[in-house]
Each structure stands twice: as C-alpha cells, then as structure tokens.
N, C-alpha and C positions, 0 to 999 in steps of 0.2 A: 554520506559516502566518505570513506576514508581516503587519505592521500593516495594509498595504494590503488584504490578503485579509480581515482582520477588518472593515475599513471596508465592504467589499463585502458581507459576510455579515450583520452585526448591525444590526437596525433599532432597537436599544435602546442608547443611549450608556452607561447604567449596566452593562448586560450586556457590552458591548464592553470596558469598563474592567476588569470582573471577569475576563473571558477573557484579556485581555492580561496582567493581573497573574498569573493562574494559569500561563500559558505561560512567563512570566519565571521563576516558581518552578521549573517543570519543567526549564527550561534550566539553572538553577543546580544542581538535584539531579542532572541528567544528568552535569554536569562533576564533581561530587563522587563520583558512582557509578563513574566510570571511573578514578579515581586509584588508584595502587598505590605500594608502597614502591620498586618498580623504575621508574626513569624511562623505560626502553624500553617497558615494558608500559603505562604511563600514556600514552605517545605513541601507541602502536598502538591502544589501546582508545579513546582520545579522538579518533582520526583522523576518523571519520565524524561524531562529535558536532560537532566544529569545522567540518566541511564544511557544516553546516546541513541544510536539508531543509524539507519542507512542515509537519512536525509535525501531520499530519492526525489521527493516532490520539490523541495527547494532547488535541487540541482537542475531539474527540468525547467523550473521558472527561469533560472539563470541562463540555461542553454537557449531557451526560446527567446530570451531578450537579446541574444546575439544578432537577431534579424532586424533589430531596430537600434536604439541607443541604450546599451546595457549599463551605462553609467548613471542613468536616471535613478534618483533615490527611491522612487516608487517601486522599482524592481525588487530591491531587497525587502522593502516593507511588505509587498505582496507575497514574496517567498516565505517570510516569517508567518504571515497569516495562514497560508496553506498548511505549514507544518504545525502551527497551533491547532488548527482544525483537526488535522490527523491525530495529534496527541489527545485532544479532547475525546475523539471517538474511541481511542484505546481504553480510556478510563471507563467509558460506558460499556464497551464490548466485554471487558473483563468481568464486569458485574453480571451482564447477561449470560456469559459463558461459565460463570462461577469459577473463573480461572484463579489459580493461586500463585502463578509465576508470570513475570513479564520481563523480557530482556535479561534473563539470568538472575533476577532477584524477585523477592516477594511482590506480588501485584499490589496496587494501591488499596484495592478492596480487601485483600487479605491482611494488609497492615493496619488499615484504619476503619474498615467496615464499608458496607455498600453505600450508605448515605453520604459519607464523606467523599467517596470516589465519584459518585454521581454529581454531587454539587461541585466538586473540583473540575470535572469535565465541563459543567455549565459555566463555571468561572472562566475557563479558557475560551469557551465560545464567546463570552461577553468581551473578553480582551481582544479577540479576533474581530468582532464587530466594530470595536472602537478604531482599530487600525484601518479597516476597510472603509469606514465612514469618512476618514480623512482622504481616502483615495478616490472618492466620488461615487455617484449613484450607480454607474455601470459596474464598478467593483462590488458594490453591495448586491446588485441584481445577480451577478454571477454566483456569489456566495449563497444567496437564497435558493437559486435553482439547483445548485450543487447539494445544499443541505437537504432539500426536498428529495433528491435522488438517493442520498445516503440513508435517509429514513425509510424510503420505499424499499431499498435493497435489504435493510435490516428486518423490516416487517415481512417481506416475502420469504426471507430465509427462515424467520421464526415460524411462520404458518406452514411453510412447505408448499410443494406444487399441488395444484388442484387435482381432483380425481381424474385419472386418464391422461394427465399432462405428462410430457416427457421430463423426467427429473434432471437429465443432463442439460437440456435446453433451459429449464428453470434455473439451474445452478449457474449457468453462464450469464443469464440475465441478472441474477443477483450480484455476481462479480462485477458486471459492467456498472451497476448502480453503486455498490458498496466500495469498490476500489477504483474502477475506471473513471468514475465521475470526478473525483477529486484530482486525479492525475491529469485528466483532461482540462480541469480548471487551472492546473499548474501551467500547462502549455499556453492556455488562453491568457492567463494573467501576465506571464512573461512577455508574450508578444504585444499584448495591449499596453502594458505599462512602459514598454520601450518605444512605443510609437510606431510599431509595424503596421502595415496596411491590413485591411479587413480580410483579404484572401489569405494572407500569411497567418493571421490569427486563427482562421478556421482550419488551416492545414495542421497547425501545431496542436489545436484542440483535438482534432481527429487522431493525430499521432498519439497524444496522451491517453485517449480512451483505449486505443488498441494495446499500447505498451503497458497500460495499467492492468488490463485483464491478463496479458502474458506474465506480468510481474507477479500477480497473485497466484496464478496457476503454478508458476515456478516455485514460489514460496511454499505452497502446499506440498509440492514434490520434495523440496528440501526437508520439510518437516518429517516426511516418511523415510527418506533415504539417509539423512545425516546420522553419523555416529557421535556427533558432538552437538553443541548448541549453536550451530551455524545459523539456524533460523531465528535465534533470539529466544527460543523456547526449548524445553526438553523435547528431544525427538519423539514423535508419535503423540504429541499433545492433542492434536485434532482427533485422533482415534480414541484417546482416553476420555475426551469430553463429549464424544459423539457428534462432533462438528462435521458436516458432510464436506467431502472434497471430491474433485472430479474422479480421481483414481478409485476411490471407494465407491462412488456411484456407478462407475463402469463395472467394477467387480461385482456389485450387487445384482447386476443384470446378467452375470455369467450363468451358464447352464451345465458346466461339467461337474463330475462327481466331487472333485476337489474344491469346487466353489461352494458346496453346501455348507461346510463348516465356516468358511470365510464369510458367507452371507449371514449366517447366524450371529457371528461375532460383530459384524459391521452394523447390525440392525439396532444396536444399543450402545450406550456409553460403556467403557471398559475400565472399571475401577480396580478390578483384580489384576495384579501385576503379571501373573502367569498368562491369563487370557490376553492381556495387552501385548505381551511379548509374542504370543502365538499369532495374533492378528497381524502384527507388524512383519513377522517373518513370512507369513502367507502372502501378504500384499506386496512385499518387496520382490517376491518371485513370480508375481502375476503379470500377465500380459497387459492388464489395465494400466500399469505404470507407464509402459511404452506408449499406449494410446493417449494417456494424459499428457505425456511429454510432447507428443506430436501435435496435440491441440495447442499447447503453449507456443510451440514453434510456429504454428499457423497464425496465431495472433501477432507474434513478433514480425512475421513476414508481412502481415497487413499493415503494421505500423511502419515498416520500412517502405512499403509501396506508397504510403500516404505522403512520404517526404519528397516524392518526385517533383512537385512544382517548385520546391525551394532552390535557391541558387547554390551552386557547389561552393565548398569551402570547409574550413575547420569545424564550424558548428554543425553543418549538415553531416559531415563524416563522423563526428562524435555521436550524433543522434543515431546514425546507422550502427555504430559500434555498441551503442547502448542496447540495441535489439539483440546483438550477439551476447552481450554480457548478461542480460536478463535470463536467457534460456540456458546459457552455459552453466548456470548455478544448479541445474537439474541433473547434470551428468553424474 
C-alpha cells in the first residue's frame, strides 16, 4: 500500500503512523529475506520485491495485530512471511499463464526462463518456511494449511469445472482458495502473533477470507476497465491470456444476439490485437460487468459484517474502510 492509500484508509493519525512504520519494517525485511550469497539469485529473488506492489497482505497483518500487542516482533516477521508467500506464487503463476509482463515490467519467466522463475519461487517458499519455523509450530501449521489451499485453487482453476457444474460457483471457489486463503492467513497471523484471543483470531481470519475474494474480484474488474496499468498489468491481460474472470463467465452465459460474438471471443485466448480490442469493448459495455461488481460488493459486505464482534476503535474503522477501498477500485 502506498502512503496515499494509508491516508485514505486510516481515520486515526497515530494508527496511520504505526501502519506506515510497520510497512517500512516489512519492506526492509523483505529485502533482507531475498539476499543470497549468489548475486544472480539475489537479483532474481528480489526482482518482484523491487517492483513494488500493494502490500495488501502485510497491511492486513498489521491491522489485525492492533487487537493485541502490535509491537511484538513476531507481527512484522509474519507479515514478511505472507508477502514472501504471495511473491513466490506470482513467479509460479506467470509460468503457468505464460505471462510476459508483471507490475509493468518483464515477468521473471520472460526475462530468465521458466526454470529460473519456478526455482526462484521455490527459493522464496524456503525462505518463508525458515521465518515461520522461528515463529513456532502453529505458524508452520497455518502456512501448511494455506499452501494446500493455494495449490487446490490453482489445480481447480487449471482443470476447470466438472461437467454440469456451475462455472461461476466453481470460479468463486477457486478465488477463495487462490486468493482468499492467504489473505485469511494474514488476518490470522496478525491476531495470533499479537496475542489476541482465539475468538478475535477467528473473526479476523473470516474477514480476511471475504475481503480477499472481494479484492480479487475487484482486481479482475480493474483489469477490464482501466485505461492505464492500474492493475499492475496491461489492461485486458486476463482476456488476452484466456484467464477466466467472473465478468467473462457471466457474459459467456448470455443469450442475446450481441452475446454471440462476445461468447466466441471469450472462449479462447486472444493473441490478435484487433480481436482483443473488440472483446474488451464488448465486455466493457456488457451487463456482466455490473453483475461482477455487485458480487465484489457482496463479498465486501460479508467482510464488513464479520467485524461486528470486534471492539470499536481506529483499527475496526480502518478495516471497515478497507472494504470500501477494495470495491471502489472497480468504479
């Protein structure tokens, strides 16, 4: 998250300062965590760290820690671990998607090849495991359970829905595993490492799961709607690569005459620039976009409702504002 994002999110100057300081510590630890005795490995492992990013997951760890003792050093360590896990998955995702760009620059696989990208992701997973081992068996258990869900989500996305299954329901289940699980772990780690009680830990994990799905749905809408690289990718990247998104799946189920051409385009990757531009134009004017935005808002509302048991205060209010921030990016 940028400083501007923190300004938008935090209603409490003291909390904002605490979050900014925590994120700065995470940034420093990320850079230290990717260093190796090999200059090449340091460069490859640090590639996406240096590219920046929203740091959404570490921010949630730090916010969840406000319900315990946020000054505990384990909080920043766990925030570093979840971001390293996220970065590791990006290396692997780009190989699977055959992506050539990531965060406005060449992807690691385009720059160094698939083998280096995969092994660099594995290197980051190893560094994450070392951090979590120092945080205790419960931290390792959370990572194992989360990593299992990340793999399940990727497998289910790769094989697609079973015959006769609802593709929209399947897609939402994939998002819950691929994105929601790690953001749920962020809420869980922050609360756990700060010493919050078990009920609070579960509340923040549930919040993380819901806001995670909303976050991904919103990100996919930004990819369709943006005229710039807001999403960290060239607009329409998902369409070009044939990656299913909720709006595209809803449009594929359309029955009007104007849907016929869009369905044909959405049924395959779009390497041709003219076809890609046509699909983007048709999808941007389709009612599926509003339906997908409504679904993102529904998940954000569920996340907000999950916060009800928490005590009022700056942290609770910031988490509520986070729900608004996530879906406002789709407008």
